[in-house]
Residue, then its C-alpha position, 0 to 999 in steps of 0.5 A: m915154018i912149022t909143019v903140021t901133020e894131017r892128024a894134028k890139023r884134025e885135032l886142032k880143029r876138034m879142039l877149036a870147035e869144043k872151045v869156041d863158036n866164033p867163025l873168026a876164031l882160031l888157035r894161036l901158037t904162042s911162046s913165053h918163058e914157060g915154053l910154047g902154048l895154044m890160045v884162042d885168038v883171031e888172025m892178025p896181019g903178018d900171021k902164018v895161018i894153017k888151014h884144014e878143010n878150008a877152015k883157018i885153025l892155027a895162027v903163028e906169028q911170023v917171027l915164031a914161025d921162022s924160028l920153028g923151021g924143021v919142027t913138026l906139030d903132030v899127035e901122040d896117043a896118051a892115056e888121057g887121049p890125043e896129045l899134041v907134040l912138037v917133033k924136031a927134025p934131026p940135023 
């Protein structure tokens, strides 16, 4: 399962609050041929869900969650502002 740092959780919550006004909405980590991405969605059966301050902020489909073991979602400071990054743990 992917690990999410506290700073990344705060950033995800901020992003979600900016994009939607639906208490059931959360961000979903998706995978495609272009790579990983985020989209606004709702929780689906079987999802792994990340919470921050008792709010559901991120859903990851079980198969994707299993493939992301040893990966951490974090935030780096960029010129344009905070940027989400994935960091793979060394083998």
